[in-house]
LOSE-916997 format. One record per residue (C-alpha): residue number from 1; residue in one letter; x, y, z. Coordinates in steps of 0.5 Angstrom, whole numbers, m for minus. Example, Ala and Ser with C-alpha at 12.3 -4.5 7.8 and 13.67 -1.06 7.14 Angstrom:
2
+-----+---+-------+-------+-------+
:   k : r :    xx :    yy :    zz :
+-----+---+-------+-------+-------+
:   1 : A :    25 :    m9 :    16 :
:   2 : S :    27 :    m2 :    14 :
+-----+---+-------+-------+-------+
# end
This chain:
511
+-----+---+-------+-------+-------+
:   k : r :    xx :    yy :    zz :
+-----+---+-------+-------+-------+
:   1 : M :   m20 :   m59 :   m39 :
:   2 : N :   m18 :   m64 :   m32 :
:   3 : G :   m11 :   m63 :   m31 :
:   4 : P :    m5 :   m60 :   m35 :
:   5 : D :    m4 :   m65 :   m40 :
:   6 : G :    m3 :   m64 :   m47 :
:   7 : L :     1 :   m58 :   m46 :
:   8 : F :     4 :   m58 :   m53 :
:   9 : G :    m1 :   m59 :   m57 :
:  10 : T :     3 :   m55 :   m63 :
:  11 : S :     7 :   m56 :   m69 :
:  12 : L :    15 :   m58 :   m66 :
:  13 : R :    17 :   m52 :   m70 :
:  14 : Q :    12 :   m47 :   m66 :
:  15 : P :    14 :   m45 :   m60 :
:  16 : P :     9 :   m47 :   m55 :
:  17 : T :     3 :   m44 :   m50 :
:  18 : N :    m2 :   m47 :   m46 :
:  19 : I :    m7 :   m42 :   m46 :
:  20 : E :   m12 :   m46 :   m42 :
:  21 : A :    m8 :   m47 :   m37 :
:  22 : E :    m7 :   m39 :   m36 :
:  23 : Q :   m14 :   m38 :   m36 :
:  24 : A :   m15 :   m44 :   m31 :
:  25 : L :   m10 :   m41 :   m26 :
:  26 : L :   m12 :   m33 :   m26 :
:  27 : G :   m20 :   m37 :   m25 :
:  28 : A :   m17 :   m40 :   m20 :
:  29 : L :   m13 :   m34 :   m17 :
:  30 : L :   m19 :   m29 :   m18 :
:  31 : T :   m24 :   m33 :   m15 :
:  32 : N :   m20 :   m36 :    m9 :
:  33 : N :   m14 :   m31 :    m7 :
:  34 : G :   m11 :   m38 :    m3 :
:  35 : V :    m9 :   m40 :    m9 :
:  36 : L :    m2 :   m34 :   m10 :
:  37 : S :     1 :   m38 :    m4 :
:  38 : R :     2 :   m44 :    m8 :
:  39 : V :     4 :   m41 :   m14 :
:  40 : E :     8 :   m35 :   m13 :
:  41 : E :    14 :   m38 :   m13 :
:  42 : I :    13 :   m41 :   m20 :
:  43 : L :    10 :   m36 :   m23 :
:  44 : E :    12 :   m29 :   m25 :
:  45 : P :     8 :   m25 :   m29 :
:  46 : E :    13 :   m26 :   m35 :
:  47 : H :    12 :   m33 :   m35 :
:  48 : F :     5 :   m32 :   m39 :
:  49 : Y :     4 :   m32 :   m46 :
:  50 : I :    m2 :   m27 :   m48 :
:  51 : P :     0 :   m21 :   m44 :
:  52 : I :    m7 :   m18 :   m41 :
:  53 : H :    m6 :   m26 :   m37 :
:  54 : G :     1 :   m23 :   m34 :
:  55 : A :    m2 :   m17 :   m32 :
:  56 : V :    m8 :   m19 :   m29 :
:  57 : Y :    m4 :   m24 :   m25 :
:  58 : G :     1 :   m18 :   m23 :
:  59 : A :    m4 :   m13 :   m21 :
:  60 : A :    m8 :   m19 :   m18 :
:  61 : R :    m1 :   m21 :   m14 :
:  62 : K :     1 :   m15 :   m12 :
:  63 : M :    m7 :   m13 :    m8 :
:  64 : V :    m6 :   m19 :    m5 :
:  65 : W :     1 :   m17 :    m2 :
:  66 : D :    m2 :   m12 :     0 :
:  67 : G :    m7 :   m14 :     4 :
:  68 : G :   m13 :   m13 :    m1 :
:  69 : R :   m17 :   m18 :    m5 :
:  70 : A :   m16 :   m19 :   m13 :
:  71 : D :   m24 :   m20 :   m15 :
:  72 : P :   m26 :   m18 :   m22 :
:  73 : V :   m29 :   m12 :   m19 :
:  74 : T :   m23 :    m9 :   m14 :
:  75 : L :   m18 :   m11 :   m21 :
:  76 : R :   m23 :    m7 :   m26 :
:  77 : P :   m20 :     0 :   m25 :
:  78 : K :   m14 :    m3 :   m27 :
:  79 : F :   m15 :    m6 :   m33 :
:  80 : E :   m21 :     1 :   m37 :
:  81 : G :   m18 :     3 :   m42 :
:  82 : D :   m12 :    m2 :   m43 :
:  83 : P :   m10 :    m3 :   m51 :
:  84 : R :    m9 :   m11 :   m49 :
:  85 : L :   m16 :   m12 :   m48 :
:  86 : R :   m20 :   m14 :   m54 :
:  87 : H :   m24 :   m10 :   m58 :
:  88 : D :   m31 :   m13 :   m56 :
:  89 : E :   m29 :   m13 :   m48 :
:  90 : T :   m29 :    m8 :   m43 :
:  91 : A :   m25 :   m10 :   m38 :
:  92 : L :   m30 :   m13 :   m32 :
:  93 : Q :   m32 :   m17 :   m38 :
:  94 : M :   m25 :   m20 :   m39 :
:  95 : L :   m24 :   m20 :   m31 :
:  96 : M :   m31 :   m25 :   m31 :
:  97 : R :   m28 :   m28 :   m37 :
:  98 : L :   m22 :   m30 :   m33 :
:  99 : A :   m26 :   m32 :   m26 :
: 100 : G :   m30 :   m36 :   m30 :
: 101 : C :   m25 :   m40 :   m33 :
: 102 : M :   m23 :   m43 :   m26 :
: 103 : V :   m24 :   m52 :   m26 :
: 104 : G :   m22 :   m52 :   m19 :
: 105 : I :   m16 :   m50 :   m15 :
: 106 : A :   m13 :   m57 :   m14 :
: 107 : Y :    m9 :   m57 :   m21 :
: 108 : A :    m6 :   m49 :   m19 :
: 109 : A :     1 :   m51 :   m18 :
: 110 : E :     1 :   m56 :   m23 :
: 111 : Y :    m2 :   m50 :   m28 :
: 112 : A :     4 :   m46 :   m26 :
: 113 : T :     9 :   m51 :   m27 :
: 114 : T :     5 :   m52 :   m34 :
: 115 : I :     6 :   m44 :   m36 :
: 116 : R :    13 :   m43 :   m34 :
: 117 : S :    15 :   m49 :   m38 :
: 118 : A :    11 :   m47 :   m44 :
: 119 : W :    15 :   m39 :   m42 :
: 120 : F :    22 :   m44 :   m41 :
: 121 : R :    21 :   m47 :   m48 :
: 122 : R :    19 :   m41 :   m52 :
: 123 : N :    25 :   m37 :   m50 :
: 124 : L :    31 :   m44 :   m51 :
: 125 : F :    26 :   m44 :   m57 :
: 126 : E :    28 :   m36 :   m59 :
: 127 : V :    35 :   m37 :   m57 :
: 128 : C :    37 :   m43 :   m62 :
: 129 : S :    33 :   m40 :   m67 :
: 130 : E :    37 :   m34 :   m67 :
: 131 : T :    44 :   m38 :   m65 :
: 132 : A :    43 :   m43 :   m71 :
: 133 : D :    42 :   m37 :   m75 :
: 134 : L :    49 :   m34 :   m72 :
: 135 : C :    52 :   m40 :   m74 :
: 136 : C :    49 :   m40 :   m81 :
: 137 : R :    53 :   m33 :   m82 :
: 138 : P :    60 :   m35 :   m81 :
: 139 : G :    64 :   m30 :   m80 :
: 140 : E :    59 :   m24 :   m78 :
: 141 : L :    62 :   m25 :   m70 :
: 142 : P :    68 :   m30 :   m67 :
: 143 : D :    66 :   m37 :   m65 :
: 144 : S :    68 :   m34 :   m58 :
: 145 : A :    62 :   m29 :   m57 :
: 146 : V :    56 :   m34 :   m61 :
: 147 : M :    59 :   m39 :   m55 :
: 148 : E :    59 :   m33 :   m49 :
: 149 : G :    52 :   m31 :   m52 :
: 150 : L :    48 :   m37 :   m52 :
: 151 : E :    51 :   m40 :   m45 :
: 152 : N :    49 :   m33 :   m42 :
: 153 : R :    42 :   m33 :   m45 :
: 154 : I :    42 :   m40 :   m43 :
: 155 : T :    44 :   m39 :   m35 :
: 156 : R :    39 :   m33 :   m36 :
: 157 : I :    33 :   m37 :   m38 :
: 158 : A :    35 :   m42 :   m33 :
: 159 : T :    35 :   m38 :   m27 :
: 160 : G :    28 :   m35 :   m29 :
: 161 : S :    31 :   m28 :   m29 :
: 162 : I :    29 :   m26 :   m37 :
: 163 : A :    23 :   m20 :   m36 :
: 164 : A :    19 :   m17 :   m40 :
: 165 : Q :    20 :   m10 :   m36 :
: 166 : P :    13 :    m7 :   m38 :
: 167 : T :    14 :    m1 :   m41 :
: 168 : I :    11 :     6 :   m38 :
: 169 : Q :    11 :    12 :   m42 :
: 170 : I :    14 :    18 :   m42 :
: 171 : G :    10 :    23 :   m39 :
: 172 : A :     7 :    18 :   m34 :
: 173 : A :    14 :    18 :   m32 :
: 174 : I :    15 :    24 :   m31 :
: 175 : G :     9 :    24 :   m26 :
: 176 : Q :    10 :    19 :   m22 :
: 177 : A :    18 :    23 :   m21 :
: 178 : I :    14 :    29 :   m19 :
: 179 : K :    10 :    25 :   m15 :
: 180 : G :    16 :    22 :   m11 :
: 181 : A :    18 :    30 :   m10 :
: 182 : R :    11 :    32 :    m8 :
: 183 : E :    11 :    26 :    m2 :
: 184 : A :    18 :    28 :     0 :
: 185 : A :    17 :    35 :     1 :
: 186 : E :    11 :    34 :     5 :
: 187 : R :    14 :    29 :     9 :
: 188 : G :    20 :    35 :    11 :
: 189 : D :    25 :    30 :    12 :
: 190 : G :    29 :    32 :     4 :
: 191 : L :    30 :    24 :     3 :
: 192 : A :    27 :    21 :    m4 :
: 193 : G :    26 :    14 :     0 :
: 194 : I :    27 :    11 :     7 :
: 195 : T :    32 :    14 :    12 :
: 196 : W :    38 :    11 :    13 :
: 197 : G :    39 :    12 :    20 :
: 198 : Y :    44 :    16 :    20 :
: 199 : R :    44 :    23 :    18 :
: 200 : A :    50 :    23 :    14 :
: 201 : L :    48 :    17 :    10 :
: 202 : D :    41 :    21 :     9 :
: 203 : R :    45 :    27 :     7 :
: 204 : M :    49 :    24 :     2 :
: 205 : T :    44 :    20 :    m2 :
: 206 : G :    37 :    22 :     0 :
: 207 : G :    36 :    15 :     3 :
: 208 : L :    35 :     8 :     1 :
: 209 : H :    31 :     9 :    m5 :
: 210 : R :    25 :     4 :    m6 :
: 211 : G :    26 :    m1 :   m13 :
: 212 : D :    34 :    m1 :   m11 :
: 213 : L :    40 :    m6 :   m10 :
: 214 : T :    44 :    m3 :    m5 :
: 215 : I :    51 :    m6 :    m3 :
: 216 : L :    55 :    m4 :     2 :
: 217 : G :    62 :    m7 :     2 :
: 218 : A :    68 :    m7 :     7 :
: 219 : R :    74 :   m11 :     8 :
: 220 : P :    73 :   m16 :    15 :
: 221 : A :    74 :   m13 :    22 :
: 222 : M :    71 :    m6 :    19 :
: 223 : G :    65 :    m7 :    23 :
: 224 : K :    60 :    m8 :    16 :
: 225 : T :    55 :   m12 :    20 :
: 226 : A :    55 :    m7 :    25 :
: 227 : L :    53 :    m1 :    21 :
: 228 : G :    48 :    m6 :    17 :
: 229 : L :    45 :    m8 :    24 :
: 230 : G :    45 :    m1 :    25 :
: 231 : I :    41 :     1 :    19 :
: 232 : A :    37 :    m4 :    19 :
: 233 : V :    36 :    m3 :    27 :
: 234 : R :    35 :     5 :    27 :
: 235 : T :    31 :     5 :    20 :
: 236 : A :    26 :     1 :    24 :
: 237 : A :    25 :     6 :    29 :
: 238 : A :    24 :    11 :    25 :
: 239 : G :    17 :     6 :    23 :
: 240 : N :    20 :     2 :    18 :
: 241 : S :    19 :    m6 :    17 :
: 242 : V :    26 :    m9 :    17 :
: 243 : L :    27 :   m16 :    14 :
: 244 : F :    34 :   m17 :    16 :
: 245 : W :    38 :   m24 :    14 :
: 246 : S :    44 :   m26 :    17 :
: 247 : G :    47 :   m31 :    14 :
: 248 : E :    54 :   m31 :    20 :
: 249 : M :    51 :   m29 :    27 :
: 250 : R :    45 :   m32 :    30 :
: 251 : A :    39 :   m28 :    32 :
: 252 : A :    42 :   m28 :    40 :
: 253 : Q :    49 :   m26 :    37 :
: 254 : L :    45 :   m20 :    34 :
: 255 : G :    40 :   m18 :    39 :
: 256 : A :    47 :   m18 :    44 :
: 257 : R :    50 :   m13 :    40 :
: 258 : A :    43 :    m9 :    39 :
: 259 : G :    43 :    m9 :    47 :
: 260 : A :    49 :    m8 :    48 :
: 261 : A :    49 :    m2 :    45 :
: 262 : W :    43 :     1 :    48 :
: 263 : A :    46 :     0 :    56 :
: 264 : G :    53 :     2 :    54 :
: 265 : L :    57 :    m4 :    54 :
: 266 : S :    61 :   m10 :    51 :
: 267 : T :    58 :   m15 :    47 :
: 268 : L :    61 :   m20 :    52 :
: 269 : S :    59 :   m17 :    57 :
: 270 : V :    52 :   m19 :    56 :
: 271 : F :    55 :   m26 :    55 :
: 272 : T :    59 :   m27 :    61 :
: 273 : G :    54 :   m22 :    65 :
: 274 : R :    61 :   m19 :    68 :
: 275 : R :    64 :   m12 :    67 :
: 276 : Y :    69 :   m11 :    61 :
: 277 : D :    68 :    m3 :    63 :
: 278 : I :    73 :    m5 :    68 :
: 279 : P :    80 :    m8 :    69 :
: 280 : P :    79 :   m15 :    73 :
: 281 : H :    80 :   m16 :    80 :
: 282 : A :    87 :   m14 :    81 :
: 283 : D :    88 :   m21 :    86 :
: 284 : T :    85 :   m27 :    82 :
: 285 : S :    83 :   m23 :    75 :
: 286 : Q :    76 :   m25 :    76 :
: 287 : R :    71 :   m20 :    72 :
: 288 : E :    66 :   m17 :    77 :
: 289 : P :    59 :   m19 :    75 :
: 290 : L :    55 :   m14 :    72 :
: 291 : A :    52 :    m7 :    77 :
: 292 : P :    45 :    m8 :    78 :
: 293 : Y :    43 :    m2 :    74 :
: 294 : Q :    47 :    m4 :    68 :
: 295 : W :    42 :   m10 :    69 :
: 296 : R :    37 :    m5 :    68 :
: 297 : E :    40 :    m2 :    62 :
: 298 : L :    40 :    m8 :    59 :
: 299 : E :    33 :   m10 :    61 :
: 300 : D :    31 :    m3 :    59 :
: 301 : G :    34 :    m5 :    51 :
: 302 : E :    29 :   m10 :    51 :
: 303 : L :    24 :    m6 :    52 :
: 304 : A :    26 :     0 :    47 :
: 305 : A :    27 :    m5 :    42 :
: 306 : A :    20 :   m10 :    43 :
: 307 : S :    16 :    m5 :    39 :
: 308 : L :    21 :    m5 :    33 :
: 309 : P :    18 :    m7 :    27 :
: 310 : M :    25 :   m12 :    25 :
: 311 : Q :    25 :   m20 :    23 :
: 312 : I :    31 :   m23 :    24 :
: 313 : D :    32 :   m30 :    19 :
: 314 : H :    39 :   m33 :    21 :
: 315 : R :    38 :   m39 :    17 :
: 316 : S :    44 :   m40 :    14 :
: 317 : G :    46 :   m41 :     7 :
: 318 : I :    39 :   m40 :     5 :
: 319 : T :    37 :   m39 :    m4 :
: 320 : V :    35 :   m32 :    m5 :
: 321 : A :    28 :   m35 :    m7 :
: 322 : E :    27 :   m37 :     0 :
: 323 : L :    29 :   m30 :     2 :
: 324 : R :    24 :   m28 :    m3 :
: 325 : T :    18 :   m32 :     0 :
: 326 : Q :    20 :   m30 :     8 :
: 327 : A :    19 :   m23 :     4 :
: 328 : R :    13 :   m24 :     1 :
: 329 : A :    10 :   m26 :     7 :
: 330 : M :    12 :   m21 :    11 :
: 331 : R :     9 :   m16 :     6 :
: 332 : R :     3 :   m20 :     7 :
: 333 : S :     2 :   m19 :    14 :
: 334 : R :     0 :   m13 :    18 :
: 335 : Q :     7 :   m11 :    19 :
: 336 : G :     8 :   m10 :    12 :
: 337 : L :    16 :    m9 :    10 :
: 338 : D :    19 :    m4 :     7 :
: 339 : L :    27 :    m6 :     7 :
: 340 : I :    31 :   m13 :     7 :
: 341 : V :    38 :   m13 :    10 :
: 342 : V :    42 :   m19 :     7 :
: 343 : D :    48 :   m20 :    11 :
: 344 : Y :    53 :   m22 :     7 :
: 345 : V :    52 :   m23 :     0 :
: 346 : G :    56 :   m28 :    m1 :
: 347 : L :    54 :   m32 :     4 :
: 348 : L :    47 :   m34 :     1 :
: 349 : S :    47 :   m40 :    m3 :
: 350 : A :    46 :   m40 :   m11 :
: 351 : S :    40 :   m44 :   m14 :
: 352 : S :    41 :   m52 :   m16 :
: 353 : D :    41 :   m50 :   m23 :
: 354 : T :    48 :   m46 :   m22 :
: 355 : R :    50 :   m49 :   m17 :
: 356 : S :    55 :   m53 :   m21 :
: 357 : F :    58 :   m46 :   m24 :
: 358 : N :    63 :   m42 :   m24 :
: 359 : L :    63 :   m38 :   m16 :
: 360 : T :    62 :   m31 :   m22 :
: 361 : H :    57 :   m34 :   m26 :
: 362 : R :    54 :   m36 :   m18 :
: 363 : M :    55 :   m29 :   m15 :
: 364 : T :    53 :   m26 :   m22 :
: 365 : E :    45 :   m30 :   m20 :
: 366 : I :    44 :   m27 :   m14 :
: 367 : S :    46 :   m21 :   m15 :
: 368 : K :    41 :   m21 :   m21 :
: 369 : D :    35 :   m24 :   m16 :
: 370 : L :    37 :   m19 :   m11 :
: 371 : K :    36 :   m14 :   m15 :
: 372 : N :    30 :   m16 :   m19 :
: 373 : L :    27 :   m18 :   m12 :
: 374 : A :    28 :   m11 :   m11 :
: 375 : G :    24 :    m9 :   m16 :
: 376 : E :    19 :   m14 :   m15 :
: 377 : L :    17 :   m11 :    m8 :
: 378 : E :    18 :    m4 :    m9 :
: 379 : I :    23 :    m4 :    m3 :
: 380 : P :    30 :    m2 :    m3 :
: 381 : V :    35 :    m8 :    m1 :
: 382 : L :    41 :    m8 :     2 :
: 383 : A :    47 :   m13 :     1 :
: 384 : L :    53 :   m13 :     4 :
: 385 : A :    58 :   m15 :     1 :
: 386 : Q :    66 :   m18 :     3 :
: 387 : L :    70 :   m15 :    m1 :
: 388 : S :    77 :   m18 :    m4 :
: 389 : R :    83 :   m16 :    m2 :
: 390 : E :    86 :   m12 :    m6 :
: 391 : S :    85 :    m6 :    m2 :
: 392 : A :    89 :    m9 :     4 :
: 393 : K :    95 :    m9 :    m1 :
: 394 : R :    94 :    m2 :    m3 :
: 395 : E :    98 :     4 :     2 :
: 396 : D :    92 :     8 :     4 :
: 397 : K :    88 :     1 :     4 :
: 398 : R :    81 :     4 :     3 :
: 399 : P :    78 :     0 :    m2 :
: 400 : E :    75 :     2 :   m10 :
: 401 : L :    70 :    m1 :   m14 :
: 402 : T :    75 :    m5 :   m17 :
: 403 : D :    75 :    m9 :   m11 :
: 404 : L :    68 :   m12 :   m13 :
: 405 : R :    70 :   m16 :   m18 :
: 406 : D :    70 :   m22 :   m16 :
: 407 : S :    62 :   m21 :   m13 :
: 408 : G :    60 :   m22 :   m20 :
: 409 : S :    55 :   m17 :   m23 :
: 410 : L :    54 :   m13 :   m16 :
: 411 : E :    57 :    m7 :   m18 :
: 412 : Q :    53 :    m7 :   m25 :
: 413 : D :    46 :    m8 :   m22 :
: 414 : A :    46 :    m4 :   m15 :
: 415 : A :    44 :     3 :   m16 :
: 416 : T :    49 :     5 :   m11 :
: 417 : V :    55 :     3 :    m7 :
: 418 : L :    58 :     4 :    m1 :
: 419 : F :    65 :     3 :     2 :
: 420 : L :    66 :     3 :    10 :
: 421 : H :    72 :     3 :    12 :
: 422 : R :    77 :     5 :    19 :
: 423 : D :    83 :     8 :    18 :
: 424 : H :    85 :     5 :    26 :
: 425 : Y :    84 :    m1 :    25 :
: 426 : Y :    91 :    m2 :    20 :
: 427 : L :    94 :     4 :    23 :
: 428 : N :    94 :     0 :    30 :
: 429 : K :    95 :    m7 :    27 :
: 430 : Q :   102 :    m3 :    24 :
: 431 : L :   103 :     1 :    31 :
: 432 : G :   102 :    m6 :    34 :
: 433 : D :   106 :    m7 :    41 :
: 434 : G :   109 :    m1 :    40 :
: 435 : N :   115 :    m4 :    37 :
: 436 : I :   116 :    m2 :    30 :
: 437 : P :   120 :    m4 :    26 :
: 438 : R :   126 :     1 :    23 :
: 439 : N :   127 :     2 :    16 :
: 440 : D :   133 :     0 :    12 :
: 441 : R :   139 :     7 :    13 :
: 442 : E :   133 :    10 :    16 :
: 443 : T :   136 :    15 :    21 :
: 444 : D :   134 :    15 :    29 :
: 445 : E :   131 :    23 :    28 :
: 446 : A :   127 :    20 :    22 :
: 447 : Y :   125 :    13 :    25 :
: 448 : S :   124 :    17 :    31 :
: 449 : N :   119 :    22 :    26 :
: 450 : R :   116 :    16 :    23 :
: 451 : C :   114 :    13 :    30 :
: 452 : A :   111 :    19 :    33 :
: 453 : N :   107 :    20 :    27 :
: 454 : L :   104 :    13 :    26 :
: 455 : I :   102 :    14 :    34 :
: 456 : Q :    99 :    21 :    33 :
: 457 : R :    96 :    18 :    27 :
: 458 : T :    92 :    13 :    30 :
: 459 : R :    90 :    16 :    37 :
: 460 : D :    87 :    22 :    32 :
: 461 : S :    83 :    15 :    28 :
: 462 : K :    80 :    13 :    34 :
: 463 : G :    73 :    11 :    34 :
: 464 : K :    72 :    16 :    27 :
: 465 : A :    69 :    12 :    20 :
: 466 : S :    69 :    14 :    14 :
: 467 : V :    63 :    11 :     9 :
: 468 : Y :    65 :    13 :     1 :
: 469 : V :    59 :    13 :    m3 :
: 470 : A :    63 :    10 :   m10 :
: 471 : K :    57 :    10 :   m14 :
: 472 : N :    51 :    13 :   m14 :
: 473 : R :    46 :    14 :   m19 :
: 474 : H :    41 :    18 :   m16 :
: 475 : G :    46 :    24 :   m15 :
: 476 : A :    54 :    25 :   m12 :
: 477 : T :    59 :    21 :    m9 :
: 478 : G :    64 :    22 :    m5 :
: 479 : A :    65 :    22 :     3 :
: 480 : C :    60 :    21 :    10 :
: 481 : A :    65 :    20 :    17 :
: 482 : L :    61 :    17 :    23 :
: 483 : Q :    64 :    15 :    30 :
: 484 : F :    65 :     9 :    33 :
: 485 : Q :    66 :     5 :    38 :
: 486 : D :    70 :    m1 :    39 :
: 487 : M :    67 :    m3 :    46 :
: 488 : T :    60 :    m4 :    44 :
: 489 : T :    61 :    m4 :    36 :
: 490 : W :    56 :     1 :    35 :
: 491 : F :    57 :     7 :    30 :
: 492 : R :    53 :    14 :    31 :
: 493 : D :    53 :    20 :    27 :
: 494 : V :    59 :    25 :    29 :
: 495 : D :    55 :    30 :    32 :
: 496 : E :    51 :    24 :    37 :
: 497 : S :    54 :    24 :    44 :
: 498 : E :    57 :    16 :    46 :
: 499 : H :    53 :    16 :    52 :
: 500 : G :    46 :    18 :    48 :
: 501 : P :    41 :    12 :    46 :
: 502 : A :    43 :     8 :    41 :
: 503 : W :    36 :     8 :    37 :
: 504 : T :    30 :    13 :    39 :
: 505 : V :    24 :    11 :    36 :
: 506 : A :    22 :    18 :    32 :
: 507 : H :    16 :    22 :    31 :
: 508 : G :    16 :    25 :    24 :
: 509 : D :    24 :    27 :    24 :
: 510 : G :    27 :    22 :    20 :
: 511 : Q :    32 :    20 :    25 :
+-----+---+-------+-------+-------+
# end
């Protein structure tokens, strides 16, 4: 076999396969792990026709991602006693046989494309066959349901999101849960996942759970980027490796925010080198330059952040596939990868296959791809989301799950959904310059009481934020409080000193 020619050697009525291409690709991978970089963006384990082939590819990929070497010897323990083995082969014999199918690495990408094409056509064959069968049984389903089902399944095939999830025996699943509980107990932090960097959020959710997609939604001006950045920085300070994708702000702007928070300065001070913590000069209206101690604080912030295992990707409009490539590369590095933060999901681009679809379809694809990414890498993915205007129309302005309806399947795909809200922003807008409009037929006393109440509520809400856990597959829902510093645009736990460090490198304390 000198190339990927002759893909379909079967009858037109038979689903296509190419076993030789599968064997040749696995042989190349087991012989030279560098092949993975050529095919990992093309192939998933479920694309293989032979189940054991997909399992070998998945196990080898994970081993390489984790920094190991994948070959017949290192992979053998994972397949000893596997029921998918041929009755006349041991695990080592099967792996050695596949390694012997290597015919060179030059064709690896072409073999991968051939395997994926066969997978695509098999699934399309199945969908079309089932749809044809339905069409021959009129009245069983409405025409609209048949069409919708066909469209949805074809979309999932086109985006490669049909994943035949591997099964696990129930006892083994309980064992995994017990193992996770023991590990959490041994750590002593009470977390089932990794820390949010904020004790209030850790207590509410048990941490960011590996393999989960978590949504943090908010209306504009609530501070979702500030909280997302705070979570990323503080999680990194706790020793976790973080990838922060920013579709709106450049890395220097995010760095300015983190530096300003460390130094207790306005972000404008970082950009201009001028003081915004004191009024401008009365005669010239010019602001004073930063004092020497403030420059030192900024430089200390740079040093404090230099050791954090956190990377910023500020490429705008990338797809989840491009984000996956960056995440995989980071995972393979010595630093590893424990958390991805996406700011924000609406700024990611859909794949070329669905760009002509409506917004809901595109967002559904992005949402499912993010969920799959979390499961594939076995890390939490925290995606920030901008909510619809409906929450702003409510009297209390507080967000609800229905505000995610314009965001595809985000609510369904997420294991946890949180909403960030600051009453002070809306109350302050309502207060304006203090000239509060009077209602029709409002008495002087009623107007005076309403104004006094609004002023008091605005004062009381300053520096306060609420995070509502609206959905939580792992526990209870509810609300927790954080403090928000307007000048530095930084969030803290309510029991933190506003003059304390913006983050603390932890030594086993979970903060």
